[in-house]
C-alpha positions as CSV (number, residue, x, y, z in Angstrom):
1,M,-12.3,-10.3,-37.5
2,S,-13.8,-7.1,-36.0
3,M,-12.8,-5.9,-32.6
4,M,-16.2,-6.7,-31.3
5,D,-16.0,-10.2,-32.7
6,L,-12.6,-10.6,-30.9
7,I,-14.1,-9.4,-27.6
8,R,-17.0,-11.8,-27.9
9,K,-14.8,-14.7,-28.9
10,R,-11.9,-14.4,-26.4
11,R,-11.9,-16.6,-23.3
12,S,-9.3,-17.0,-20.6
13,V,-7.0,-19.9,-21.3
14,R,-5.2,-21.7,-18.5
15,T,-4.7,-25.1,-20.2
16,F,-2.3,-25.1,-23.2
17,D,-1.2,-27.8,-25.7
18,G,2.5,-27.9,-24.6
19,K,3.8,-26.7,-28.0
20,E,6.5,-24.0,-27.9
21,L,5.3,-20.6,-29.1
22,K,6.4,-19.9,-32.6
23,E,9.1,-17.2,-32.9
24,E,7.0,-15.3,-35.4
25,D,4.2,-15.1,-32.9
26,V,6.5,-14.0,-30.1
27,L,7.8,-11.2,-32.3
28,R,4.3,-10.1,-33.4
29,I,3.0,-10.0,-29.8
30,M,6.0,-8.0,-28.7
31,E,5.4,-5.6,-31.6
32,A,1.8,-5.3,-30.6
33,A,2.8,-4.6,-27.0
34,G,5.2,-1.9,-28.1
35,E,2.4,-0.2,-30.0
36,A,-0.2,-0.6,-27.2
37,G,-0.5,3.0,-26.0
38,N,-3.0,4.3,-23.5
39,P,-4.9,7.6,-23.2
40,F,-3.1,8.5,-20.0
41,D,0.3,8.5,-21.9
42,I,2.0,6.4,-19.3
43,P,4.8,4.3,-20.7
44,I,4.9,0.5,-20.0
45,S,7.9,-1.8,-20.4
46,W,7.1,-5.3,-21.7
47,K,9.0,-8.5,-21.7
48,I,8.4,-12.1,-22.9
49,L,9.6,-14.4,-20.1
50,D,10.9,-18.0,-20.3
51,G,9.5,-19.8,-17.2
52,K,12.1,-22.6,-17.3
53,K,15.1,-20.2,-17.4
54,E,13.7,-17.7,-14.9
55,G,12.0,-20.2,-12.5
56,L,8.5,-18.8,-13.1
57,S,5.3,-20.6,-12.5
58,S,1.6,-20.3,-11.7
59,P,-0.4,-23.1,-10.1
60,V,-3.4,-22.4,-12.4
61,V,-1.4,-22.7,-15.7
62,V,-0.8,-26.0,-17.5
63,G,1.1,-26.6,-20.7
64,T,3.2,-23.5,-21.3
65,D,6.3,-21.9,-19.8
66,T,6.1,-18.7,-21.8
67,F,4.7,-15.5,-20.2
68,I,4.3,-11.9,-21.0
69,A,4.4,-9.2,-18.3
70,G,4.7,-5.4,-18.1
71,K,5.9,-2.9,-15.6
72,L,5.3,0.8,-15.1
73,G,5.8,3.6,-12.6
74,R,3.6,4.1,-9.5
75,V,1.9,7.3,-10.9
76,P,-1.7,8.5,-11.0
77,H,-3.8,6.4,-13.3
78,A,-1.2,3.7,-13.6
79,E,-3.7,1.0,-13.0
80,E,-6.1,2.2,-15.7
81,A,-3.3,2.7,-18.1
82,F,-2.0,-0.8,-17.6
83,G,-5.4,-2.4,-18.0
84,Y,-6.0,-0.4,-21.1
85,S,-2.7,-1.3,-22.8
86,F,-2.5,-4.9,-21.7
87,E,-6.0,-5.6,-23.0
88,Q,-4.8,-4.5,-26.4
89,V,-2.1,-7.1,-26.2
90,V,-4.5,-9.8,-25.0
91,L,-6.9,-9.1,-27.9
92,F,-4.1,-9.1,-30.4
93,A,-2.9,-12.5,-29.1
94,E,-6.4,-13.8,-29.5
95,S,-6.4,-12.5,-33.2
96,I,-3.5,-14.8,-34.0
97,G,-4.7,-17.8,-32.1
98,V,-2.6,-17.4,-29.0
99,G,-4.3,-18.0,-25.6
100,T,-4.0,-15.7,-22.6
101,T,-5.3,-15.2,-19.1
102,W,-4.9,-12.2,-16.8
103,I,-3.0,-13.3,-13.6
104,A,-2.3,-10.9,-10.7
105,G,-2.1,-13.2,-7.6
106,T,-1.7,-16.9,-8.5
107,M,2.0,-16.8,-9.4
108,N,5.4,-16.8,-7.7
109,R,5.3,-13.0,-7.8
110,G,8.8,-12.5,-6.3
111,A,10.4,-14.5,-9.2
112,F,8.4,-12.6,-11.8
113,E,9.3,-9.2,-10.4
114,R,13.0,-10.2,-10.4
115,A,12.7,-11.4,-14.0
116,M,11.1,-8.1,-14.9
117,E,13.7,-6.1,-12.9
118,V,11.0,-4.1,-11.1
119,G,12.4,-1.0,-9.4
120,E,11.4,0.6,-6.1
121,E,9.0,3.1,-7.8
122,E,7.7,0.6,-10.3
123,V,5.0,-2.1,-10.2
124,M,4.3,-5.3,-12.3
125,P,0.5,-5.5,-11.9
126,C,-0.2,-8.6,-13.9
127,M,1.2,-11.2,-16.3
128,S,-0.3,-13.7,-18.7
129,P,0.8,-17.1,-20.0
130,L,1.2,-17.3,-23.7
131,G,0.5,-20.5,-25.7
132,Y,-1.8,-22.4,-28.0
133,P,-5.0,-23.5,-26.2
134,A,-5.4,-27.2,-25.5
135,K,-8.4,-28.9,-27.0
136,K,-9.7,-29.9,-23.6
137,M,-9.6,-27.6,-20.5
138,A,-8.0,-29.0,-17.3
139,F,-10.3,-29.8,-14.4
140,R,-8.8,-27.0,-12.3
141,G,-9.5,-24.5,-15.0
142,M,-13.1,-25.6,-15.4
143,M,-13.7,-25.3,-11.7
144,M,-12.2,-21.8,-11.6
145,R,-14.5,-20.7,-14.4
146,K,-17.5,-22.2,-12.8
147,G,-16.6,-20.7,-9.4
148,V,-16.5,-17.1,-10.7
149,K,-19.3,-17.6,-13.2
150,A,-16.9,-16.5,-15.9
151,D,-19.3,-16.8,-18.8
152,S,-22.0,-14.7,-17.2
153,R,-22.3,-10.9,-17.0
154,L,-24.6,-8.5,-15.2
155,P,-27.6,-7.3,-17.2
156,F,-27.3,-4.1,-19.4
157,G,-29.6,-2.1,-17.1
158,E,-27.5,-2.8,-14.0
159,L,-24.3,-1.4,-15.5
160,F,-25.5,1.6,-17.7
161,F,-27.5,4.6,-16.7
162,E,-29.1,7.7,-18.3
163,E,-28.1,11.2,-17.1
164,D,-27.6,10.0,-13.5
165,F,-27.7,6.8,-11.4
166,G,-31.5,7.0,-10.9
167,T,-32.5,5.8,-14.4
168,S,-31.2,2.6,-16.0
169,L,-30.3,2.9,-19.6
170,T,-32.0,0.3,-21.9
171,E,-30.4,-1.2,-25.0
172,E,-33.1,0.4,-27.1
173,K,-32.3,3.9,-25.8
174,S,-28.5,3.4,-26.1
175,G,-28.6,4.1,-29.8
176,R,-25.3,4.2,-31.6
177,L,-23.4,3.5,-28.4
178,K,-25.0,0.1,-28.0
179,E,-22.1,-2.0,-29.4
180,A,-19.5,0.0,-27.5
181,L,-21.4,-0.4,-24.2
182,E,-21.9,-4.1,-24.8
183,A,-18.2,-4.4,-25.3
184,V,-17.8,-2.9,-21.8
185,R,-20.3,-5.3,-20.4
186,L,-18.4,-8.3,-21.9
187,A,-15.0,-7.1,-20.5
188,P,-13.1,-9.5,-18.2
189,S,-12.4,-8.5,-14.6
190,A,-10.9,-9.9,-11.4
191,V,-13.1,-12.7,-10.1
192,N,-15.7,-11.4,-12.6
193,K,-16.7,-8.6,-10.2
194,Q,-17.5,-6.2,-13.2
195,P,-16.8,-3.0,-11.2
196,W,-17.7,-0.6,-14.0
197,R,-20.8,1.6,-13.9
198,V,-21.4,4.0,-16.7
199,V,-23.6,7.1,-17.0
200,V,-24.5,8.3,-20.5
201,T,-25.4,12.0,-21.0
202,E,-26.1,14.0,-24.1
203,N,-22.5,14.2,-25.3
204,A,-20.4,12.2,-22.9
205,V,-20.0,8.7,-21.3
206,H,-18.8,8.8,-17.7
207,F,-17.1,5.8,-16.1
208,Y,-17.3,5.0,-12.4
209,E,-15.8,2.2,-10.3
210,K,-18.0,0.3,-7.9
211,H,-15.6,-0.8,-5.2
212,S,-15.6,-4.3,-3.8
213,G,-13.7,-5.0,-0.6
214,G,-10.2,-6.5,-0.7
215,Y,-8.8,-5.1,-3.9
216,V,-6.9,-2.1,-2.6
217,S,-3.4,-2.7,-1.2
218,G,-2.0,-0.9,1.9
219,G,-0.1,1.3,-0.5
220,G,-3.2,2.4,-2.3
221,W,-2.8,0.2,-5.4
222,D,-6.3,-0.6,-6.6
223,M,-6.6,-3.8,-8.7
224,Q,-10.1,-3.0,-9.8
225,K,-8.8,0.1,-11.5
226,I,-7.0,-2.3,-13.9
227,D,-10.5,-3.7,-14.7
228,M,-11.6,-0.1,-15.4
229,G,-8.8,0.3,-17.8
230,I,-9.9,-2.8,-19.7
231,A,-13.5,-1.4,-19.8
232,L,-12.2,1.9,-21.2
233,C,-10.2,0.1,-23.8
234,H,-13.2,-2.0,-25.0
235,F,-15.4,1.1,-25.2
236,E,-12.9,3.2,-27.2
237,L,-11.9,0.4,-29.6
238,V,-15.5,-0.5,-30.5
239,A,-16.7,3.1,-30.5
240,K,-14.0,4.1,-33.0
241,E,-14.7,0.9,-35.0
242,S,-18.3,2.0,-35.1
243,G,-17.3,5.4,-36.5
244,I,-17.9,7.3,-33.2
245,D,-15.4,10.0,-32.2
246,A,-14.6,9.3,-28.5
247,A,-12.0,11.4,-26.7
248,L,-11.0,10.5,-23.1
249,E,-10.9,13.2,-20.4
250,V,-10.7,13.2,-16.6
251,A,-13.3,15.8,-15.6
252,D,-15.7,14.7,-12.9
253,P,-19.2,15.8,-14.1
254,G,-20.5,16.0,-10.5
255,I,-23.1,13.3,-10.7
256,S,-24.3,12.2,-7.3
257,I,-22.8,8.8,-6.3
258,G,-22.8,6.4,-3.4
259,S,-20.0,5.9,-0.9
260,D,-18.9,2.8,-2.7
261,M,-18.5,4.5,-6.1
262,E,-15.6,6.5,-7.5
263,Y,-15.4,8.6,-10.7
264,I,-12.7,7.4,-13.1
265,A,-12.9,9.1,-16.5
266,S,-15.2,10.2,-19.3
267,Y,-15.3,9.9,-23.0
268,R,-16.5,13.1,-24.8
269,I,-18.6,11.9,-27.8
270,G,-18.4,13.9,-31.1
């Protein structure tokens, strides 16, 4: 299955069939996590957690006690790096039939952080349950998906722009970047806010975060930057799958933006 097919196919899974995760799948997922780098070169430590042994739980998860979580240092671009790397793990799990869902808030965080041995200068941004999807979704899961309109996405022209934010980019004019940009459009995000906005110029693709209130902690940690990392991951994976040379750089092009926007990074297109 192609990366684009995986992106299209994957859905958040909160209801699992109760079967224990096969040891071979645990090992493959941990191997994939170990290989999941990021363009910011920020190391991430991963661990598979046993919910029964560690006293871990989430009120939105049914049918599994197995979780995966990662921790990393509180350094510049940590949020984007984590989103980029964890999405690779999530997509790999999908490829072998293991369900996942990004969880940042609806868990007993203190217990998870103790299980991950999170240090003072470290953070565990998110975790995900791991298991085999149940044939029927639990009522709570169905209501959550309905509440955030999980299966809908903003139109192409509201997310992507040509040269600056004054001109929407059409699918027809996106050319060879169409699939990679569509992969960005389909990316998951916290409460489906879809914070990415992208400006395409002659030889670069510039990513911006459109801020929503309530996602930045008092310490400056920005959960929506994790979403931006997911978007960067989708773009690069599908661009390279399409034969496009895309190299990430952090070099603000100086495009005029609104007060609710923030430059994140760019891909130089070869």
